[in-house]
C-alpha positions in Angstrom: -16.4 2.6 9.7 -20.1 2.6 8.2 -20.3 6.3 8.1 -17.0 6.8 6.7 -17.7 4.5 4.0 -21.1 6.2 3.3 -19.4 9.7 3.2 -16.3 8.5 1.1 -18.4 5.9 -0.9 -18.7 1.9 -0.9 -15.9 -0.2 -0.2 -14.8 -2.6 -3.1 -16.0 -5.9 -3.2 -14.2 -9.0 -3.9 -14.7 -9.8 -7.2 -13.2 -13.7 -8.5 -12.9 -12.6 -12.2 -10.4 -9.8 -11.3 -7.4 -9.9 -13.1 -5.5 -7.0 -13.2 -5.4 -4.1 -15.7 -4.3 -5.9 -18.7 -7.7 -8.0 -18.7 -10.0 -4.8 -18.4 -12.4 -4.1 -21.3 -12.1 -0.5 -21.9 -13.6 2.2 -23.9 -12.3 5.1 -25.1 -11.9 8.1 -22.4 -12.2 12.1 -22.6 -12.1 12.0 -26.4 -13.0 15.4 -26.3 -9.8 16.7 -24.6 -8.0 14.2 -27.0 -9.5 16.4 -29.8 -8.7 19.5 -28.2 -5.2 18.8 -27.4 -4.5 17.8 -31.2 -5.9 21.0 -32.4 -4.0 23.4 -30.2 -0.9 21.6 -31.1 -1.8 22.4 -34.9 -2.0 25.8 -33.5 1.0 25.9 -32.1 2.9 24.6 -35.1 1.4 26.7 -37.5 2.5 29.6 -34.7 5.7 28.3 -35.1 6.0 28.5 -39.1 4.6 31.7 -39.2 6.9 33.5 -37.0 9.7 31.4 -38.1 9.1 32.6 -41.6 8.9 36.3 -40.9 11.8 36.3 -38.3 15.0 37.8 -39.5 18.4 36.3 -39.2 20.5 36.9 -36.2 24.2 36.3 -35.7 26.0 35.0 -32.6 30.1 35.6 -31.9 30.6 33.2 -29.5 30.0 29.8 -31.3 33.3 28.2 -30.3 32.8 28.9 -27.1 29.4 27.9 -26.9 30.3 24.2 -28.6 32.9 24.2 -25.6 30.3 24.8 -22.9 27.8 22.3 -24.3 30.4 19.7 -23.9 30.6 20.8 -20.2 26.8 20.5 -20.0 26.1 17.0 -21.5 29.0 15.7 -19.2 27.1 16.7 -16.5 23.9 15.3 -18.0 25.7 12.2 -17.9 26.8 12.2 -15.2 23.7 13.0 -13.5 21.9 9.8 -15.3 24.9 7.7 -14.0 25.0 8.6 -10.6 20.8 8.5 -10.3 20.6 4.9 -11.8 23.6 3.9 -9.4 21.0 5.4 -6.5 18.2 3.6 -7.8 20.1 0.2 -7.8 21.7 0.9 -4.5 18.2 1.4 -3.1 17.2 -1.9 -4.0 20.4 -3.8 -2.2 21.6 -1.4 0.0 19.4 1.2 0.9 20.2 2.0 4.6 23.9 2.8 3.5 23.1 4.9 0.3 20.6 6.8 2.6 23.1 7.4 5.6 25.6 8.3 2.8 23.7 10.9 1.2 23.0 12.2 4.5 26.6 12.4 5.5 28.0 13.9 2.2 24.8 16.4 2.6 26.1 17.6 6.3 29.7 17.4 5.2 29.3 20.2 2.6 27.1 22.3 4.7 30.1 21.8 7.3 32.6 22.8 4.6 30.8 25.9 3.3 30.3 27.1 7.2 33.9 26.3 8.2 34.9 28.1 4.6 32.6 30.9 5.6 33.6 31.4 9.2 37.4 31.1 8.1 36.8 34.3 5.2 34.8 36.5 7.6 37.8 36.3 10.2 40.1 36.9 7.3 37.9 39.8 6.3 37.5 40.9 10.2 41.6 41.1 10.0 41.8 43.4 7.3 38.9 45.7 7.3 41.0 48.1 5.1 40.6 45.5 2.3 37.2 44.4 2.6 33.7 46.5 2.7 30.9 46.0 5.0 29.1 44.2 2.4 31.2 42.0 1.8 31.5 40.7 5.8 27.9 40.9 5.7 27.5 38.2 2.9 30.2 36.1 4.4 28.0 35.7 7.7 24.8 35.4 5.3 26.3 32.4 3.7 27.4 30.8 7.3 23.8 31.4 8.6 22.1 30.0 5.6 24.3 26.7 5.5 23.7 26.3 9.4 20.2 26.8 9.1 20.0 23.9 6.4 22.1 21.7 8.3 19.8 22.4 11.4 16.6 21.3 9.5 18.7 18.3 8.0 19.2 16.9 11.5 15.9 17.7 13.2 14.1 16.1 10.2 16.0 13.1 10.4 15.6 13.1 14.2 12.3 13.7 14.3 11.3 11.1 11.5 13.8 8.4 12.0 11.3 6.0 12.9 9.3 6.3 10.0 12.4 6.8 7.9 13.5 3.3 8.6 9.8 1.9 7.5 10.3 4.2 4.3 13.8 3.2 3.7 12.2 -0.5 3.5 9.0 0.8 1.4 11.4 2.4 -1.2 13.3 -0.5 -1.2 10.5 -2.8 -2.1 9.5 -0.2 -4.8 13.2 -0.6 -6.1 12.7 -3.9 -6.6 9.3 -3.6 -8.4 11.1 -0.8 -11.0 14.0 -3.3 -11.1 11.8 -6.3 -12.0 11.5 -4.6 -15.7 15.2 -3.7 -16.7 14.2 -1.8 -20.1 12.2 0.7 -17.9 15.7 2.3 -17.7 14.8 3.7 -21.2 11.7 5.5 -20.2 13.6 8.0 -18.5 16.1 8.7 -21.4 12.8 9.0 -23.6 11.2 11.2 -21.3 14.5 13.7 -21.5 14.5 13.6 -25.0 11.0 14.5 -25.2 12.1 17.4 -22.6 15.4 18.5 -25.1 13.0 18.5 -28.3 10.1 20.6 -26.7 12.2 23.0 -25.0 14.7 23.3 -28.5 11.1 23.9 -30.4 9.8 26.6 -27.6 13.0 28.1 -27.5 13.1 28.7 -31.1 9.3 29.9 -31.3 10.4 32.7 -28.6 13.4 34.0 -30.5 11.1 34.3 -34.0 8.4 36.0 -31.8 10.9 38.9 -30.7 11.5 40.4 -34.3 7.9 39.3 -35.7 6.2 41.4 -32.9 8.2 44.3 -33.4 7.8 44.4 -37.0 4.1 43.1 -37.3 3.1 44.0 -33.8 -0.2 46.2 -35.3 -1.7 43.1 -36.6 -2.0 41.1 -33.3 -2.0 41.6 -29.9 1.6 42.4 -28.1 1.4 38.9 -25.8 -0.8 36.7 -27.9 2.1 35.1 -29.5 4.0 34.4 -26.3 0.8 33.0 -24.4 0.0 30.9 -27.3 4.0 29.1 -27.1 3.9 29.1 -22.8 0.6 27.4 -22.8 2.0 24.8 -25.9 4.9 24.1 -23.8 3.5 23.5 -20.4 0.7 21.3 -22.0 3.2 19.7 -23.8 5.6 19.1 -21.0 3.0 17.8 -18.6 1.4 15.8 -21.4 4.9 13.7 -21.4 5.4 13.5 -17.9 1.7 12.1 -17.3 2.2 9.7 -20.5 5.1 8.3 -18.7 3.3 8.2 -15.2 0.4 6.2 -16.4 2.6 3.9 -18.7 5.1 3.1 -15.2 1.9 2.9 -13.0 0.3 0.6 -15.3 3.3 -1.4 -15.7 3.7 -1.7 -11.8 -0.3 -2.4 -11.4 -0.1 -5.3 -13.6 2.9 -6.7 -11.5 1.1 -6.2 -8.4 -2.1 -8.0 -9.5 -0.2 -11.1 -10.8 0.2 -13.6 -8.2 2.9 -15.1 -9.6 5.2 -13.1 -10.5 6.9 -15.3 -12.8 4.0 -15.2 -15.0 4.2 -11.3 -15.6 4.4 -11.0 -19.4 7.6 -9.3 -20.8 5.8 -7.4 -22.9 3.8 -5.3 -20.1 4.9 -2.1 -20.9 4.3 -2.3 -24.7 1.0 -3.7 -24.3 0.4 -0.6 -21.5 1.5 2.0 -24.0 -0.7 0.2 -26.5 -3.7 0.6 -24.2 -2.8 4.6 -23.3 -2.4 5.2 -27.1 -5.5 3.5 -27.8 -8.0 4.4 -25.1 -6.3 7.1 -22.8 -4.7 9.9 -24.9 -7.8 12.1 -23.8 -7.5 11.4 -20.1 -3.7 12.3 -20.3 -4.8 15.7 -22.5 -7.6 16.2 -19.6 -5.1 16.1 -16.8 -2.0 17.6 -18.1 -4.2 20.7 -18.9 -5.0 21.5 -15.2 -1.7 22.2 -14.4 -0.8 25.1 -17.1 -3.5 27.8 -16.2 -2.2 27.2 -12.5 1.5 27.6 -13.7 0.6 30.7 -15.9 -1.8 32.2 -13.4 1.6 31.7 -10.6 3.9 33.5 -13.0 1.3 36.7 -13.6 0.6 36.9 -10.1 4.1 36.8 -9.1 4.8 39.4 -11.5 2.1 42.0 -10.6 4.2 42.7 -7.5 5.5 45.5 -9.0 2.5 47.0 -10.0 0.2 45.9 -6.9 1.4 45.1 -3.5 4.5 43.6 -2.3 2.5 40.6 -0.8 1.0 39.7 -3.8 4.4 37.7 -4.9 3.9 35.7 -1.4 0.2 34.9 -1.7 0.6 33.6 -5.1 3.4 31.5 -4.4 1.9 29.8 -1.5 -1.6 29.5 -3.3 -1.0 28.4 -6.4 2.1 26.3 -5.3 -0.2 24.4 -2.9 -3.1 24.3 -5.9 -0.4 22.9 -8.0 0.5 20.2 -5.9 -3.0 19.2 -4.6 -3.6 18.9 -8.7 -0.8 17.0 -9.3 -1.7 14.5 -6.6 -5.4 14.2 -7.6 -4.0 13.8 -11.4 -1.4 11.0 -10.6 -3.4 9.0 -8.1 -6.6 9.5 -11.2 -3.9 8.1 -14.1 -3.2 4.9 -11.6 -7.0 4.3 -11.5 -7.5 4.8 -15.4 -4.9 2.6 -16.5 -6.2 -0.4 -14.0 -10.0 0.4 -14.4 -10.4 2.1 -17.6 -12.6 4.7 -16.1 -12.2 8.6 -17.6 -10.4 11.4 -15.2 -13.4 12.7 -13.0 -14.5 9.3 -12.2 -10.8 8.1 -11.4 -9.9 11.2 -9.3 -13.0 10.4 -7.2 -12.3 6.7 -6.9 -8.8 7.5 -6.0 -9.5 10.0 -3.4 -12.8 8.2 -1.8 -10.3 4.8 -1.4 -7.7 7.1 0.2 -9.8 8.7 2.4 -11.7 5.0 3.4 -8.0 4.1 4.8 -6.6 7.1 5.9 -6.4 5.9 9.5 -4.9 2.4 8.7 -2.1 3.7 6.9 1.6 3.7 8.8 3.7 5.6 5.6 2.8 7.6 2.8 4.9 8.8 -0.4 5.6 12.0 1.4 8.0 10.3 3.8 9.5 8.6 1.1 9.8 11.2 -1.3 12.1 12.5 1.1 14.8 9.7 0.6 14.7 10.8 -3.1 15.5 14.8 -2.3 18.7 13.0 -0.4 19.8 11.7 -3.4 19.0 14.4 -5.8 21.3 16.4 -3.0 24.0 14.6 -2.8 24.3 13.7 -7.0 24.1 17.8 -7.3 27.1 18.2 -5.0 29.1 15.6 -6.5 28.3 17.2 -9.8 28.8 20.1 -8.8 32.3 19.6 -6.9 33.7 17.4 -9.8 32.7 20.1 -12.6 34.2 22.8 -10.3 37.4 20.9 -10.0 37.3 20.5 -13.6 36.8 24.4 -14.5 39.3 25.4 -11.8 42.3 23.4 -13.7 41.1 24.0 -17.0 43.4 26.1 -19.4 41.0 28.5 -20.1 39.4 29.3 -16.4 40.9 32.7 -16.7 39.6 33.7 -20.0 36.2 32.3 -19.0 36.2 34.3 -16.0 36.4 37.7 -18.0 33.2 39.4 -17.9 33.9 41.4 -21.3 34.1 38.3 -23.2 31.5 36.4 -24.9 32.6 33.8 -23.1 31.6 34.7 -20.0 28.3 34.9 -20.2 27.7 31.7 -22.3 29.8 29.6 -20.0 27.6 31.2 -17.1 24.3 30.3 -18.8 25.3 26.9 -19.7 26.5 26.4 -16.1 23.0 27.0 -14.8 21.4 25.4 -18.1 23.6 21.7 -17.0 22.3 22.1 -13.5 18.8 22.5 -14.6 19.0 19.4 -17.5 20.9 17.4 -14.3 17.9 17.9 -12.1 15.4 17.1 -14.6 17.0 14.1 -15.8 17.5 12.7 -12.2 13.8 13.4 -11.4 13.1 11.2 -14.6 15.0 8.3 -13.0 13.9 8.8 -9.4 10.5 8.9 -10.6 10.7 4.8 -11.6 10.8 4.5 -7.8 8.6 7.4 -6.8 5.6 6.2 -9.1 6.4 2.5 -7.8 5.8 3.6 -4.3 2.5 5.7 -5.5 1.4 2.7 -7.3 1.9 0.2 -4.8 0.0 2.3 -2.1 -3.4 2.3 -4.2 -3.1 -1.1 -5.1 -2.4 -2.2 -1.4 -5.2 -0.1 -0.2 -7.8 -1.7 -2.9 -6.3 -5.4 -2.1 -6.6 -4.8 1.5 -10.9 -3.9 0.7 -11.2 -6.6 -2.1 -9.7 -9.5 0.1 -9.0 -10.1 3.8 -6.4 -12.8 3.8 -7.8 -15.9 4.2 -7.9 -19.0 1.8 -10.7 -17.8 -0.3 -9.6 -14.3 -0.8 -6.0 -14.2 -0.5 -4.0 -10.8 -0.5 -2.2 -9.9 -3.5 0.7 -8.1 -1.6 3.3 -9.9 0.6 3.2 -9.7 4.4 6.2 -7.6 4.0 4.6 -5.0 2.0 1.2 -5.1 4.5 3.2 -5.0 7.8 5.3 -2.0 6.4 2.3 0.2 4.8 -0.6 -0.9 6.8 -1.2 -0.6 10.5 
């Protein structure tokens, strides 16, 4: 243990004056990156005004159908929000039942697809003169695809059944913490609204850039405006995500480091937001800047397969995907330490990493296992939304009209279907992050509590005995 302490820093010592993140004396952190972020936002707005002023007007013939398709999209988003919040509540009171229900629903849907695929393939084989070999191959491809995922689901559940039982209890405790602050339901809605504004603004800039580049392309590099807009979108989206993450983690950490939960301040969330806005905007700008270059590089190397070698796409997806995952993990842990102790991004990343490494052998459940429960909920809700929308679309009076590829309605309808599921997935992530962030925050708080205190009357744990037994060996 001594060698590990020397390798990953010293253990956190007991401090009788420690009263949680709301009582920490703070200074502004990473101020340079806050200024850089504000300057880049200003450049992005100037570019938007420039291309908006010089762009040409365009017309679209499918406004009526667009309005109808938007209604379908908004319905999908609304149902996704309702189902997601209901799933979070169910995880608080009946976690085992709702997880088993998700597994049953997903397994049933995959079995139905396998059955339909087999039936259609047998029908195709019986009428070979009606169907091409490609259609028969396509049917069997879907059968194997669905059967493969069904097998993976069964194997994953069987191998991790013991840890899944523990993970369900951890998620239940995390949902209890999240629902301790009922007004936190507004955070995913605010986050989603910011997504809509940023995507809409960026989409407007993209539309306006095209005619400007065609007319004034000799004045500026061809892809410079696209690069400015893309980087601005990635950076701002990550900033919104990280702001929500730090707000929720600060709220949960304040709850954890209060011994008597009845004395948790009712204005905890506004106070945490003020602390972040006053002291840690630079840290958010720094952390959110680490991902956009990785995302841009992933896209650039992915497209380079057409120019260089075919394996470039596979290598880029694996390498940059792993890098993106690691950067997210480090930055999220850093935000927990920043909002808890008031340190800058670099020091917080180092402290969180050392804390995890010093206690990795004593941890029973990590956030990776509990995140699988969230994925089950996402798949179940997407299936429910898909089949609900499909039944409504199939019974719609305009179904045949919408399925005519010669009409504007066909392409508009298909695009809005894709956007509907995309935004439904985004708002589900926002709601499920209430529990994901609670699990990750409690994980670090429990490790720190385990180092600070020893459970005696002089140094009692902040954690409940149930949580300690669930997470620590």
